[in-house]
N, C-alpha and C positions, 0 to 999 in steps of 0.2 A: 536226212538233211542235217548238215552240221550248223546248228544255230550259232555257235560261238564264232565260227569262221564267217558266217553271214553278218553277224554284228560287227566284227572287226572291219570287214570291207565297207560296210555302210558308213561307219564312223570315219574311216579314212577318206572316203569320197566326200562326205559332208564337210570335212575340215579343209578341203581344197577350195581355192577361189573359184567362183562360178565361171565356167567356160563351156566348150563343147563337151558332150558326154564322153567320159573316158572309155578306152577300149574295153569291151566286154560288159559295159554297164547294163545294157538292155537284157542280156541273158541273166545277169545277176538280179535285175529287178523282177524278172519273171519268177525266179526262185523266191524272192521276197514276197511277192503277191501270193504265191502258192502257200507259203508258210502262214500268212495271215488268213487265207481262206480255209485252211485246214485246222486252224486253231493252234498250230505249233508255236506261234508267237502272238502276243497281244500288245496293244498300245498302252494298256494299264492292267495291273494285277493287284490282288489283295495279298499282302505279305504281313503275317503276324497281326492280322486284324486291321491293317491300315492300307488303304488304296494308294498305290504309287504309279506314276506315269513311267513308262519305259521310253526314255528320251530317244534312244537310238532307233526305235521303231517309228516314232514320229518323224525323226530325221529322214528315214527311208521313204516315208510317204511324201514328204516335201521334195525329196530328190526326184520322185516321179513327175512332179509338176515342173521342177526346174528343167529337166531334160526331155520332157514330153513335147511332141510336136502336134499342133492343131491339125486334125485330120477329119475327114468324113468317115464315120464309123459304120460298120455293117448295120443295116436297118431294113425293115420290111414294111410294106404297106405305105400309109401316108406319113409315117413318122420318120424324120431325118435327124441324125445326131452329128454334132461337130464338137470334138473335145480333144484333150490330150490323148495321143495314141497309146500312152502308157496306162490309161484308165478306161478301157472299154466296159460295156455292160457285162456283168458276170454271168456266165452260164452255170447257174446254180444246179447242183445235183439233186433235183427235186424228187424224182421217183426213188432214188437210192436212199434218201434220208426222210422220205415221207413229208417233204416240204410242199406246201401249197402256195402258189402265186396265182391268184385268181385273175383271169383275163380282165384288162381294162386300164392299161397305161402305167403299171408299176415297174420299177426297175431296182436292181441291186448292183451297185458299182463294184468293180474289181477291187480286191483287197478287203472286203467285208467277210466276216464269218457268220454263217447261218447254221444254227444247230438243227437237230432232228425235230420233226413234228412241229415246225413253225408254220403258222398260217398268215398270209399277207393278203389283205383286201385292197382292191383298186380304188383310186390310185394312191400309191405310197412310195416312199423312197428310202433306201438305206445307203449311206455314204461310205467311202473308203475308210478302213481302219476300225469300223464299228464291229461290235461283237454282240450277236443276238443268240442267246442260249436256248436250249431245248424247250419245246412246248409253249413258246411265246406267241401271242396274237398281236399282229400289227394291223390296225384297222384303217379304214379309208382316210386319205388325206393326212396320214401321220408321217412324221419325219424322224429318222434316226440319224443324227448328225455324225460328222467325221469323228472317229475314235470313241464315240459313246459306247458304254458297256451296259448291256441289258441282260438281266439274269434269266433264270428258268421260270417258266409259267407266269410271265408278266403279261398283262393286258394293257396295250397302248390303245386307248379309245380313239374314236374318230377325231381327226384334226389335232391330236396331241403332238406337240413339237418338242423333240429332244435335241437340244443344241449340240453343236460340235465344237471341239477345242483342238486345234492343231498347234497354234502358237500362243504363248511361249512354249518352248519344247518341254520344259519341266512341269507344266501345269497339268493337273489331272483333268480328264474329260468328265462329262456328266456320267454319273453312275446310278443305275436303277437295279437294286439287288433283287433276289428271288422273290416270287409270289407277290409282287406289287401290282396295284391297280392304279393306272394313270388315267384320269378322267378326260372327257372330251374337251377340246379347245383349251387345254392346259398347256403351259410352257415351262420347261425346265432348262435353265441355261447356266453358263459361266461356271461349269464344274460342280454344280450342286450334286450332293450325294443323297440318294433316297434309300433308307434302311430297309432291311428285309420285311416284307409283309405290309409295308405302309400303303395307305390309300390316299391318293391325291385327287381331290374333288374336281368336278368340271369347272373350268375357268380359272383355276389357281395358277398364278405366275410366280415362279421361284427363281431368284437370281442371287448373286453374291451379296448384293446390297440390301435385299429385302429382309426385314426382321420378321420372324415367325413367332407368334405368341402361343405358348402352351398353357391352356387353361387348366389342364389336369395337374401338371407339375409346377405351375405358377412360375414359369421361367420364360426367357426370350432367347431364341437361337438366331445368331447372326454369323455371316461370313465376314471375311476381311481380305486384304490384299494377299495374305499368306495362307489363309485357311478358307476352304469353301464352306458354303452353307450346308449343314448336315441335318437331315430330317431323321428322327429316331425310328428304330424298327417298330412296326405296328402302329405308328401314328396315323390318325385320320385327319387330314388337312382340308379345310374348306375355305372359300373366300370370306373375308371379313372386311372391316374398316375401322379406322381410329380417327378421332377428331384432330384437325390441324391446330396445334397450340402455338402461342407466341405470335399470332398474326391477327390483328383486330378485324381486318377485312374478312378473313376466312371464318373467324369465330362468329361474327355477326350474321353470317349467312349459313352457319351450320355445316361448313364444308368438311369433308373427310378424305383420307387417302386409303386406297385399298391395302389390306393387310391380311395375309394368310393366318389362319387360326387353327391350332390343333384342338379339336373339339372333344376328342376322346381317343382311346386306344382300341385297337381291333378286338372284337369279341364275336360270339357266335352269330349275333344279328348282322354284324358287318359282313361276315363270311357268306351268309345267305344272300345278302344283297349284291355281293360282288362276284359270286361264283359264276364261272364261265360254263356254259352248257357244253358238256363233253361231246355230245352228238355232232356239234358243229365242226369238230376236229376230225 
């Protein structure tokens, strides 16, 4: 597959005013989806230590929505699906790559990459443009949003929500690097980047506007309109709170706002507590 030619054609079509699908678009889009699903292209990549969005890949994903037609998709049993015909449920090469999708209502949308030895518990969902690397566990009720990048040997615990970012085109999606543990009922949104080996405790919510207090290094991490929130490698983040200042009503009642706290950095005790039982794989 000629990725350079694919990129050129996607950018050309994206620059045209919206209209009916140009000749040959659907054949081109099938090639585009295949490139995503085989890992030949990604919506974001780490270059010289910095994660960058591949804008043309995100443009291609959006073109699928622009020119897709709402159709009844192939379904079995009591489940019926209606969606853009450009994004059917993906037929994941489960046996060939030792991928397990346990029965019970899970689905992987076309255009997502699923690595080898990935285990998915029902019900869960992986959206288009997402990249899930080898050996990762996606637990029940977990979401991997559009274009999110999940590293190797990550554990997304039950009900963990990894947000998606399609627009703006240049915005990096949520990144979870290798060997991270993402606790149950946690939420990672707005392009937040989780460094390698970090542990996000149950119930922690991370967004671009949430300050994270590092008790070990005595510093505060914040995102901005230009820079996403970045959690350092090996950090152990738990839910916390801080008092509301400058408001007499809040002060008089002892009110506080939720604030994630880095309580420590990963050590042998943390590894023992977060180790995934290999027999389950």
